[in-house]
Backbone bond lengths (Angstrom), bond angles and torsions (degrees), N, CA, C in turn:
res aa  C-N    CA-C-N  psi(-1)  N-CA   C-N-CA  omega(-1)  CA-C   N-CA-C  phi
1 M - - - 1.453 - - 1.522 111.11 -
2 E 1.322 113.54 -37.45 1.465 119.33 178.42 1.516 110.58 -62.19
3 Y 1.317 112.95 -36.75 1.467 119.36 -179.14 1.520 109.35 -64.81
4 L 1.278 115.23 -44.92 1.473 120.24 179.84 1.517 110.52 -65.40
5 R 1.334 114.44 -37.07 1.456 117.63 -178.77 1.522 109.20 -67.27
6 K 1.331 116.87 -36.90 1.460 120.44 179.89 1.524 110.68 -71.69
7 H 1.282 115.31 -38.71 1.480 118.06 -173.67 1.536 111.48 -108.02
8 K 1.286 117.72 29.91 1.466 122.13 -176.32 1.528 111.20 -61.52
9 R 1.319 114.98 -40.96 1.472 117.87 -177.36 1.520 109.89 -64.17
10 L 1.333 117.67 -44.59 1.461 121.04 179.48 1.531 110.96 -62.67
11 F 1.331 112.51 -40.46 1.480 116.94 -179.37 1.527 110.80 -62.91
12 I 1.313 115.04 -42.45 1.478 119.00 -179.70 1.512 110.02 -65.15
13 I 1.359 116.74 -42.56 1.468 120.22 178.55 1.510 110.94 -61.05
14 G 1.382 114.47 -41.75 1.467 119.15 179.04 1.515 111.73 -62.32
15 L 1.346 114.68 -42.17 1.479 117.79 178.67 1.534 111.52 -62.38
16 I 1.338 114.72 -38.31 1.471 119.03 -179.79 1.515 110.42 -65.15
17 V 1.372 115.80 -43.35 1.474 120.42 -179.76 1.508 110.06 -62.11
18 V 1.363 115.52 -47.41 1.487 119.47 -179.66 1.515 110.61 -60.67
19 S 1.349 114.59 -41.95 1.473 118.59 -179.85 1.525 111.69 -62.48
20 L 1.354 114.19 -43.21 1.475 117.65 179.06 1.517 111.19 -63.39
21 F 1.361 116.60 -39.40 1.455 120.48 179.15 1.506 110.95 -63.34
22 L 1.319 114.57 -47.09 1.471 118.03 -179.94 1.526 111.21 -62.95
23 M 1.295 115.16 -38.68 1.465 118.83 178.84 1.518 111.07 -64.80
24 A 1.343 115.18 -40.65 1.466 118.45 -179.92 1.508 110.86 -66.75
25 F 1.367 116.61 -43.25 1.457 120.46 -179.31 1.520 110.99 -64.80
26 T 1.344 112.90 -45.92 1.465 117.18 -179.39 1.523 111.21 -63.03
27 G 1.318 116.39 -40.56 1.481 120.35 178.96 1.499 111.96 -63.86
28 R 1.354 117.29 -41.05 1.470 120.56 179.31 1.499 110.92 -65.84
29 Q 1.339 115.95 -42.93 1.470 120.08 -179.28 1.524 109.93 -63.81
30 S 1.366 114.35 -40.88 1.461 118.49 178.87 1.515 110.34 -65.07
31 Y 1.378 114.43 -37.96 1.461 117.60 -179.55 1.510 110.48 -65.62
32 E 1.384 115.64 -43.84 1.467 119.02 -179.74 1.524 110.55 -63.33
33 Q 1.345 115.51 -44.18 1.460 118.47 178.98 1.530 110.84 -63.55
34 G 1.343 117.01 -40.47 1.477 120.94 178.59 1.516 111.37 -63.77
35 F 1.348 117.58 -39.31 1.462 120.94 -179.97 1.511 110.88 -66.51
36 V 1.349 114.74 -44.71 1.476 118.92 178.85 1.513 110.37 -63.22
37 R 1.356 113.56 -44.75 1.477 117.83 -179.39 1.530 110.15 -62.62
38 S 1.329 115.62 -40.57 1.471 119.20 -180.00 1.516 110.88 -66.10
39 S 1.362 116.48 -40.97 1.465 119.16 179.57 1.523 111.60 -62.63
40 I 1.323 114.62 -46.86 1.474 118.89 178.79 1.515 110.54 -62.03
41 G 1.339 115.48 -42.40 1.470 119.59 178.78 1.515 111.87 -61.68
42 F 1.340 117.01 -39.49 1.468 120.37 179.21 1.521 111.06 -63.54
43 V 1.359 114.95 -45.64 1.469 119.12 179.95 1.526 110.69 -62.04
44 I 1.312 115.85 -46.06 1.469 120.07 -178.84 1.528 110.14 -62.98
45 T 1.338 114.31 -44.38 1.475 118.40 -179.21 1.520 111.10 -60.79
46 Q 1.354 116.81 -46.85 1.454 119.64 179.66 1.525 111.73 -63.62
47 G 1.319 117.07 -35.88 1.472 120.19 175.70 1.516 111.35 -63.44
48 Q 1.328 113.74 -43.13 1.465 117.13 178.61 1.527 111.00 -62.49
49 V 1.342 115.53 -41.53 1.477 119.17 178.03 1.525 110.17 -62.22
50 L 1.347 117.18 -43.82 1.461 121.33 -179.68 1.527 111.02 -60.83
51 F 1.339 115.26 -49.41 1.470 118.40 -180.00 1.524 111.40 -64.43
52 A 1.327 116.23 -36.14 1.465 119.44 177.71 1.531 110.36 -63.79
53 N 1.348 115.94 -42.36 1.469 119.58 178.30 1.523 111.53 -64.66
54 I 1.333 116.58 -42.49 1.475 120.05 177.37 1.526 110.44 -60.86
55 G 1.339 114.78 -44.39 1.465 119.10 178.67 1.519 111.84 -61.31
56 N 1.336 114.88 -42.94 1.464 118.57 178.58 1.519 111.59 -64.38
57 W 1.359 118.27 -38.66 1.463 121.83 179.12 1.523 110.86 -62.58
58 F 1.362 114.88 -46.90 1.470 118.08 177.97 1.524 111.16 -63.22
59 A 1.316 116.25 -38.76 1.471 118.97 178.76 1.524 110.83 -63.63
60 D 1.356 115.48 -41.60 1.464 119.28 178.09 1.521 111.11 -64.15
61 R 1.349 115.94 -43.03 1.462 119.21 179.98 1.513 110.98 -63.02
62 L 1.326 116.06 -45.51 1.462 119.59 179.21 1.524 110.42 -62.80
63 G 1.338 116.22 -39.58 1.463 119.63 177.72 1.515 111.35 -64.84
64 S 1.370 116.02 -40.56 1.458 119.71 179.11 1.519 111.41 -65.12
65 I 1.360 116.17 -43.23 1.465 119.99 177.59 1.515 110.83 -61.33
66 S 1.321 115.12 -44.59 1.467 119.46 179.09 1.523 110.99 -62.64
67 S 1.360 115.08 -41.32 1.462 119.32 179.34 1.522 111.30 -65.28
68 N 1.364 116.40 -43.15 1.469 119.96 178.33 1.519 111.62 -63.14
69 T 1.326 116.23 -39.89 1.465 120.03 178.17 1.518 110.52 -62.58
70 A 1.331 115.74 -42.34 1.467 119.59 178.57 1.525 110.84 -65.16
71 L 1.348 116.57 -40.95 1.463 120.03 178.75 1.516 111.61 -64.74
72 Q 1.362 116.58 -40.71 1.461 119.90 177.98 1.521 111.15 -63.29
73 A 1.314 115.97 -41.94 1.469 119.39 177.91 1.518 110.75 -63.82
74 E 1.354 115.84 -41.11 1.464 119.86 178.98 1.525 111.01 -65.67
75 N 1.357 116.27 -41.35 1.460 119.77 177.55 1.517 111.83 -63.06
76 T 1.326 116.75 -38.68 1.466 120.38 177.26 1.519 110.83 -61.82
77 L 1.331 115.45 -44.12 1.469 119.43 178.17 1.525 111.24 -64.23
78 L 1.347 116.17 -40.66 1.464 119.98 179.54 1.519 111.22 -65.71
79 R 1.346 116.88 -40.40 1.466 119.59 178.03 1.523 110.81 -64.22
80 A 1.332 115.95 -40.92 1.467 119.28 178.14 1.525 110.80 -64.22
81 E 1.323 116.44 -41.29 1.460 120.53 178.74 1.533 110.93 -66.07
82 N 1.339 115.61 -39.52 1.459 119.98 178.29 1.527 110.75 -64.01
83 A 1.342 116.34 -41.55 1.467 120.21 178.29 1.529 110.64 -63.76
84 R 1.328 116.36 -39.39 1.472 119.75 179.10 1.518 110.54 -65.60
85 L 1.345 116.36 -43.66 1.460 120.25 179.69 1.532 110.90 -65.08
86 Q 1.345 116.48 -38.03 1.458 119.73 178.60 1.525 110.68 -65.24
87 A 1.345 115.59 -40.37 1.471 119.69 177.51 1.526 110.48 -63.79
88 D 1.334 116.13 -41.12 1.469 119.49 177.61 1.523 110.59 -63.05
89 L 1.341 116.39 -41.30 1.460 120.44 179.36 1.521 110.87 -64.44
90 D 1.348 116.17 -42.00 1.463 119.75 178.46 1.522 110.98 -61.67
91 R 1.336 115.88 -42.43 1.478 119.27 178.40 1.522 110.50 -64.66
92 F 1.328 116.25 -40.03 1.463 119.90 179.34 1.525 110.77 -63.68
93 L 1.362 116.36 -45.23 1.461 119.86 179.87 1.520 110.98 -64.39
94 H 1.342 115.70 -37.05 1.468 119.21 177.88 1.522 110.55 -64.49
95 L 1.333 115.86 -44.52 1.464 119.53 177.69 1.520 111.14 -64.19
96 E 1.338 115.89 -37.65 1.461 119.97 178.66 1.521 110.40 -63.30
97 D 1.348 116.48 -42.29 1.461 120.34 177.06 1.525 110.99 -62.88
98 E 1.336 115.48 -42.97 1.468 119.08 179.17 1.525 110.76 -63.05
99 N 1.322 116.59 -42.70 1.473 119.79 179.13 1.526 111.03 -64.43
100 R 1.329 115.39 -40.16 1.463 118.58 178.37 1.519 110.94 -63.91
101 M 1.342 116.30 -42.26 1.456 120.29 178.45 1.529 111.25 -63.24
102 L 1.340 116.01 -42.45 1.462 119.29 178.62 1.523 111.23 -64.72
103 A 1.344 115.80 -39.32 1.468 119.40 178.59 1.524 110.76 -63.73
104 E 1.346 116.07 -41.86 1.457 119.95 178.38 1.523 110.91 -62.67
105 M 1.336 116.17 -42.89 1.461 120.24 -178.77 1.531 111.05 -67.57
106 M 1.322 116.49 -37.76 1.466 119.30 177.16 1.517 111.14 -65.58
107 E 1.340 115.90 -39.97 1.462 119.68 178.19 1.525 110.69 -65.24
108 L 1.330 115.41 -42.05 1.464 118.89 176.71 1.518 111.48 -61.58
109 H 1.317 115.82 -45.04 1.463 120.18 -179.18 1.526 110.55 -62.23
110 R 1.335 116.46 -39.07 1.472 119.59 179.08 1.523 110.56 -68.67
111 H 1.343 115.51 -42.02 1.459 119.57 -175.95 1.530 111.90 -69.50
112 Y 1.336 115.25 -34.82 1.463 119.31 -178.53 1.522 111.27 -112.48
113 A 1.321 115.24 43.21 1.471 120.66 -177.24 1.517 112.81 -64.97
114 D 1.332 117.38 -19.15 1.461 120.51 -179.11 1.520 111.91 -75.38
115 Y 1.336 116.87 -13.01 1.465 120.03 -177.70 1.532 110.13 -110.05
116 A 1.320 114.71 151.02 1.468 120.04 170.79 1.526 107.03 -80.28
117 T 1.319 116.51 116.00 1.466 120.13 -173.69 1.523 111.39 -125.06
118 L 1.326 113.95 160.82 1.453 121.93 -179.92 1.525 107.99 -135.08
119 G 1.328 116.58 119.86 1.461 120.38 178.95 1.515 111.86 -71.49
120 A 1.326 116.41 144.79 1.466 121.56 179.47 1.520 109.91 -146.54
121 N 1.317 115.23 146.10 1.463 121.88 177.22 1.524 109.90 -103.41
122 I 1.312 116.42 139.81 1.464 120.48 175.34 1.526 108.57 -75.53
123 I 1.318 116.31 124.13 1.471 120.47 -176.49 1.524 112.33 -111.51
124 S 1.322 117.36 -11.86 1.463 119.25 179.10 1.526 109.63 -157.70
125 R 1.328 114.75 136.83 1.461 120.52 175.16 1.509 108.46 -161.47
126 D 1.318 116.03 161.84 1.457 121.37 177.89 1.527 108.17 -83.22
127 P 1.356 117.61 110.10 1.467 119.37 -176.41 1.524 113.29 -63.94
128 G 1.324 117.07 -20.72 1.451 119.63 -179.66 1.518 113.28 -91.54
129 N 1.338 117.22 -3.57 1.460 120.60 -177.81 1.519 108.74 -145.27
130 W 1.330 116.39 85.02 1.456 121.03 -175.12 1.526 112.49 -69.16
131 S 1.358 117.71 -15.44 1.462 120.07 179.82 1.523 112.50 -87.56
132 A 1.341 117.57 -2.32 1.466 121.25 -179.37 1.530 110.42 -82.57
133 S 1.332 115.56 166.83 1.462 121.26 178.69 1.521 110.50 -60.79
134 F 1.337 116.76 153.19 1.457 121.56 177.95 1.524 109.39 -135.87
135 I 1.325 116.11 166.72 1.461 122.34 -174.92 1.527 109.73 -113.97
136 V 1.339 115.81 138.36 1.475 121.59 177.73 1.522 109.65 -117.42
137 D 1.327 115.04 164.73 1.471 121.25 -174.09 1.527 113.23 -90.00
138 R 1.303 117.91 34.75 1.467 122.34 174.57 1.517 108.66 -128.68
139 G 1.347 114.96 145.74 1.453 118.10 -178.34 1.514 112.35 -147.38
140 S 1.339 115.59 -156.98 1.464 120.59 -176.89 1.526 112.04 -61.70
141 R 1.306 117.82 -30.86 1.465 120.07 178.60 1.525 111.58 -64.66
142 D 1.322 116.54 -20.58 1.463 121.92 179.06 1.530 112.29 -98.39
143 G 1.333 115.94 2.01 1.458 120.02 179.92 1.508 114.50 90.28
144 V 1.323 118.46 11.35 1.460 122.02 -179.74 1.527 109.64 -76.60
145 E 1.342 115.69 138.23 1.462 122.09 178.88 1.518 110.59 -131.50
146 V 1.334 114.87 158.41 1.462 120.63 177.53 1.527 109.91 -60.97
147 N 1.338 115.10 142.58 1.468 125.61 177.77 1.525 114.10 77.51
148 M 1.319 117.97 7.01 1.463 118.06 172.21 1.527 108.97 -68.55
149 A 1.326 115.92 141.08 1.453 121.19 179.62 1.522 110.38 -72.95
150 V 1.330 115.14 146.95 1.462 121.41 -178.61 1.533 109.18 -122.43
151 L 1.325 115.96 126.58 1.456 122.44 -179.74 1.525 110.46 -108.49
152 A 1.321 115.70 161.51 1.464 121.87 178.09 1.518 107.79 -151.21
153 P 1.333 118.48 168.64 1.467 119.39 175.72 1.528 110.23 -53.29
154 G 1.290 116.77 121.66 1.460 121.39 -179.43 1.512 113.26 111.36
155 G 1.340 117.81 -33.54 1.457 118.39 -178.98 1.515 113.24 154.31
156 L 1.338 115.46 -140.50 1.463 122.14 -173.97 1.525 110.62 -77.68
157 A 1.347 115.37 131.65 1.458 120.56 179.59 1.519 112.38 -105.06
158 G 1.336 117.34 -38.40 1.464 119.29 -177.91 1.505 111.18 164.36
159 R 1.335 114.88 -150.33 1.464 120.58 179.74 1.507 109.82 -141.76
160 V 1.336 116.35 160.45 1.462 122.20 175.69 1.525 107.93 -77.37
161 S 1.329 116.60 124.27 1.466 120.32 -179.02 1.524 113.33 -110.17
162 L 1.312 117.60 -16.61 1.465 121.28 179.56 1.517 108.36 -155.41
163 V 1.341 116.53 140.27 1.464 120.57 -177.46 1.526 110.39 -127.80
164 G 1.340 116.16 131.13 1.449 122.63 170.69 1.510 108.99 -111.97
165 F 1.312 116.77 -176.40 1.462 119.64 -177.46 1.524 111.99 -63.34
166 N 1.327 116.74 -44.15 1.469 120.39 -177.45 1.527 113.14 -125.70
167 Y 1.312 116.94 22.03 1.469 120.55 177.20 1.520 109.14 -154.29
168 A 1.331 114.20 166.52 1.459 120.66 175.47 1.518 108.90 -147.16
169 V 1.318 116.31 146.34 1.457 122.21 176.56 1.523 108.12 -98.25
170 I 1.332 115.22 130.74 1.459 121.61 -178.39 1.526 109.30 -110.01
171 T 1.316 116.40 126.35 1.470 121.51 173.43 1.521 108.06 -94.48
172 P 1.330 118.70 114.39 1.473 120.27 -178.47 1.526 110.77 -75.38
173 I 1.312 116.32 157.95 1.465 120.24 -178.76 1.522 111.70 -68.46
174 V 1.324 117.95 -16.07 1.463 120.57 179.79 1.524 112.38 -86.09
175 E 1.326 117.82 -6.54 1.461 119.46 179.13 1.523 109.45 -70.96
176 D 1.319 115.10 140.12 1.459 119.85 -179.32 1.536 110.26 -57.82
177 G 1.330 116.14 125.19 1.459 121.05 179.72 1.506 113.78 100.69
178 A 1.348 117.50 -17.89 1.469 119.61 176.36 1.522 108.69 -67.60
179 A 1.339 116.42 147.73 1.470 119.50 -176.12 1.526 110.53 -142.68
180 V 1.342 115.49 141.49 1.461 122.66 179.33 1.532 108.24 -137.25
181 T 1.347 117.61 123.05 1.457 120.11 172.66 1.519 107.89 -72.37
182 A 1.345 116.59 122.76 1.460 120.33 -171.13 1.518 110.73 -137.37
183 M 1.319 114.67 174.90 1.461 121.08 -178.63 1.533 109.87 -153.49
184 G 1.339 114.05 159.22 1.450 118.76 176.20 1.515 110.26 -78.89
185 L 1.316 118.16 132.78 1.457 121.70 -178.64 1.530 111.24 -65.76
186 R 1.315 117.16 -35.85 1.464 120.93 -175.86 1.521 112.44 -74.20
187 T 1.333 117.78 -43.88 1.470 120.61 -172.11 1.516 114.63 -116.95
188 G 1.339 117.44 -12.96 1.468 119.51 -178.28 1.505 113.92 79.45
189 E 1.326 119.41 9.71 1.460 122.10 177.88 1.527 109.10 -65.46
190 T 1.322 117.14 134.21 1.458 121.24 -172.98 1.522 112.01 -103.34
191 G 1.324 114.82 163.75 1.454 122.94 176.50 1.517 108.74 -177.75
192 V 1.300 116.41 -176.02 1.462 121.88 178.49 1.524 108.60 -120.02
193 V 1.334 116.33 120.19 1.465 122.02 179.10 1.526 108.42 -90.59
194 T 1.318 116.29 127.78 1.465 120.84 -177.58 1.525 110.76 -132.08
195 G 1.331 113.62 157.08 1.457 118.77 168.21 1.517 108.32 -74.12
196 D 1.305 117.61 146.60 1.467 121.34 -175.74 1.521 109.06 -135.12
197 V 1.326 115.93 125.46 1.454 120.05 -176.71 1.524 112.19 -60.43
198 N 1.338 117.17 -30.62 1.459 120.47 -179.31 1.532 112.75 -77.60
199 L 1.337 115.84 -20.56 1.464 119.95 -179.44 1.533 112.57 -103.24
200 A 1.342 116.97 -8.94 1.464 120.67 -174.23 1.522 112.60 -58.88
201 S 1.343 116.99 -39.01 1.464 119.89 -178.07 1.521 112.06 -65.23
202 R 1.334 116.59 -21.77 1.469 121.50 178.03 1.525 111.30 -96.90
203 G 1.327 116.51 -1.61 1.460 120.61 179.66 1.515 113.07 70.53
204 L 1.334 117.38 33.00 1.455 121.22 -174.64 1.528 111.89 -117.10
205 L 1.332 115.41 165.89 1.464 124.04 178.15 1.525 109.06 -117.92
206 R 1.313 114.15 168.87 1.469 119.94 177.52 1.528 108.61 -128.44
207 M 1.309 116.28 134.88 1.464 121.55 176.98 1.525 108.09 -109.50
208 N 1.335 115.57 116.21 1.452 121.85 -177.37 1.532 111.08 -107.55
209 H 1.340 115.05 179.89 1.465 123.39 177.03 1.533 111.17 57.87
210 I 1.293 115.89 44.06 1.472 121.74 177.76 1.533 108.44 -95.86
211 E 1.308 115.85 132.25 1.462 120.36 179.26 1.538 110.39 -59.38
212 L 1.333 115.50 148.35 1.466 119.74 -177.39 1.525 112.32 -62.77
213 D 1.326 115.42 -32.57 1.465 118.39 -179.21 1.533 112.49 -100.18
214 A 1.330 116.73 16.60 1.468 120.39 -177.74 1.525 110.72 -64.37
215 D 1.322 114.94 141.80 1.472 120.88 -179.67 1.531 108.99 -94.54
216 L 1.301 115.53 80.21 1.460 122.37 175.98 1.516 108.58 -126.66
217 S 1.307 117.09 141.58 1.461 120.60 -179.16 1.528 109.64 -148.70
218 P 1.326 117.76 161.54 1.474 120.55 178.52 1.526 111.50 -53.07
219 G 1.331 114.81 135.62 1.460 121.09 -178.83 1.512 113.15 101.85
220 D 1.338 118.04 -17.78 1.461 120.47 179.10 1.525 111.12 -66.59
221 V 1.329 115.89 139.47 1.463 122.00 177.94 1.521 108.87 -86.66
222 I 1.336 115.48 135.30 1.462 122.04 178.97 1.529 108.78 -108.30
223 I 1.330 116.65 131.56 1.473 122.84 -179.81 1.525 109.47 -127.07
224 T 1.330 115.64 166.37 1.462 119.71 176.71 1.527 109.75 -67.42
225 S 1.318 114.87 145.29 1.463 121.28 -176.18 1.529 110.83 -93.75
226 P 1.328 118.20 152.07 1.468 121.21 172.83 1.522 112.09 -60.63
227 L 1.338 117.23 -17.27 1.459 121.23 179.45 1.527 112.58 -80.70
228 S 1.345 117.34 -5.65 1.456 120.82 -177.60 1.515 110.88 -63.53
229 A 1.327 115.94 137.99 1.456 121.27 -179.59 1.524 112.52 -84.17
230 I 1.316 117.22 -16.83 1.468 120.32 -176.63 1.512 111.88 -121.35
231 F 1.294 117.21 -46.13 1.456 121.41 -169.72 1.528 111.15 -91.93
232 P 1.326 116.30 137.01 1.471 119.02 175.91 1.521 110.00 -65.37
233 P 1.312 117.95 151.99 1.468 121.11 -175.71 1.528 112.42 -71.94
234 G 1.334 114.43 156.43 1.464 120.90 172.49 1.507 115.89 84.98
235 I 1.348 118.12 5.57 1.470 120.08 178.46 1.528 108.54 -84.76
236 R 1.303 116.53 130.47 1.475 120.52 -178.21 1.526 110.39 -66.49
237 V 1.333 114.75 131.53 1.462 121.54 179.66 1.520 111.09 -104.55
238 G 1.333 116.13 -45.05 1.457 119.29 -178.52 1.511 111.47 176.56
239 Q 1.331 114.69 -159.89 1.458 121.03 -176.78 1.515 109.36 -138.72
240 V 1.330 116.20 139.51 1.461 120.78 -179.41 1.526 110.21 -68.64
241 L 1.332 114.54 128.45 1.464 120.28 175.27 1.516 111.39 -95.71
242 E 1.316 115.76 -43.82 1.463 120.02 -178.70 1.521 110.04 -157.78
243 M 1.289 115.35 155.34 1.455 122.11 176.43 1.526 108.92 -105.87
244 G 1.359 114.94 148.99 1.454 119.48 178.99 1.516 110.91 -146.31
245 Q 1.322 115.48 175.46 1.463 120.89 -179.67 1.518 108.57 -141.07
246 T 1.329 115.28 134.94 1.459 120.45 -179.79 1.519 110.05 -77.96
247 A 1.355 113.91 171.06 1.469 119.10 178.81 1.524 111.54 -63.26
248 G 1.337 115.96 -25.78 1.458 120.04 179.33 1.516 113.20 -84.71
249 G 1.309 117.04 2.27 1.452 120.84 177.03 1.513 114.89 91.23
250 L 1.336 117.20 4.32 1.463 119.85 178.83 1.534 110.42 -84.68
251 R 1.292 116.52 148.46 1.472 120.47 -178.89 1.529 110.15 -96.71
252 Y 1.308 114.24 151.68 1.467 120.47 175.32 1.523 108.11 -146.98
253 A 1.322 115.08 166.06 1.466 120.82 178.24 1.527 109.41 -131.99
254 T 1.325 115.71 142.33 1.473 121.09 172.61 1.531 107.56 -92.59
255 I 1.336 115.44 126.59 1.467 122.02 -172.36 1.528 110.81 -115.57
256 A 1.319 115.77 132.95 1.473 120.90 170.87 1.520 107.35 -92.06
257 P 1.332 119.50 119.26 1.465 120.79 -178.14 1.523 112.02 -63.72
258 S 1.325 116.09 150.39 1.468 120.91 179.80 1.520 112.13 -76.63
259 V 1.321 116.49 -22.98 1.465 121.37 -178.32 1.525 109.90 -92.94
260 D 1.315 116.07 136.07 1.465 121.58 174.49 1.527 107.94 -87.89
261 F 1.327 116.36 91.27 1.459 120.77 -175.56 1.521 112.04 -68.98
262 N 1.303 117.70 -22.75 1.463 120.90 -178.07 1.525 112.35 -66.98
263 S 1.338 117.08 -30.83 1.472 120.58 -177.73 1.523 112.35 -115.37
264 L 1.313 117.26 16.48 1.469 121.91 -176.02 1.525 110.69 -69.70
265 T 1.326 116.99 129.88 1.475 121.79 178.13 1.524 112.74 -127.59
266 T 1.326 117.88 -25.68 1.466 121.52 -179.24 1.522 109.98 -133.26
267 V 1.324 115.26 150.09 1.463 120.88 178.32 1.526 108.85 -139.71
268 F 1.344 115.31 168.13 1.462 122.56 173.97 1.527 107.90 -121.68
269 I 1.292 116.01 127.64 1.459 120.99 177.16 1.524 108.38 -97.41
270 I 1.328 116.31 124.32 1.466 119.67 176.93 1.521 107.83 -79.85
271 T 1.297 116.60 113.79 1.468 120.78 -175.04 1.520 113.04 -85.11
272 D 1.336 117.74 -6.16 1.462 120.07 171.48 1.527 108.20 -69.70
273 T 1.290 117.81 133.56 1.465 121.37 176.17 1.519 109.26 -113.59
274 F 1.342 113.98 150.61 1.474 118.82 -174.66 1.515 112.70 -110.47
275 G 1.328 115.88 -3.62 1.454 118.79 173.87 1.513 115.24 73.80
276 F 1.373 116.61 17.40 1.447 118.90 179.17 1.531 110.18 -100.07
277 E 1.315 114.64 162.73 1.434 119.85 174.25 1.532 109.11 -76.80
278 M 1.329 116.29 156.41 1.464 119.62 -179.76 1.525 110.20 -68.08
279 E 1.313 114.85 154.62 1.457 119.89 -178.46 1.527 110.18 -74.50
């Protein structure tokens, strides 16, 4: 004890030195262990992040593929539904056309009940020339003959110019050279209504051989005359648009036909014959 009491200061200094050494060693070891632990932790953490990103990428790709597959299936169903709806619409429009045609034919039959008539559908025509002849689905087997009068919604359409076994060719009154003996409904003034090459593009007719003092004016209705060699009397032909006079002093009238030849689909053939020669 005496020894310690004598050398207490040295002993305390020694303890301090040893303590500092141990602290330094322990701190260095802790630092080295912390650095190693941190390095390993960094590597592991970055690996986990990498694998997590890879996993997320694959998940996104699988989700995108699944989504695209679902969209393709949905598009296929939508296309099929669209095709079905289009088919339904086509059938509806076809039925609507058939109903319209039947309504037109019924109206024609009612309007011309005094005549023996035969309904016919137009099966061929020149789409670029509505004033040209057209073909209907009735022929000699149905009793159709050349020069039979042809009616349509609105009035006179033309005459039969050629007959086959199951078809007939119809020459419309608007065709250049076609002629109809006609008269004014209001005054009885007569003339000859013809197709005119100069008026065809406007869808109009010309009435010639009008007396100089004839009482005809714009708005007058023109009908077939009892003098007609082919057409029964009283069938509406058209309406006067304007009156004119040739250089030779003869009068004429521009006529708007009663029939809309541009949209014509059905006609009625009058099967009564009058035994006259064609005009």
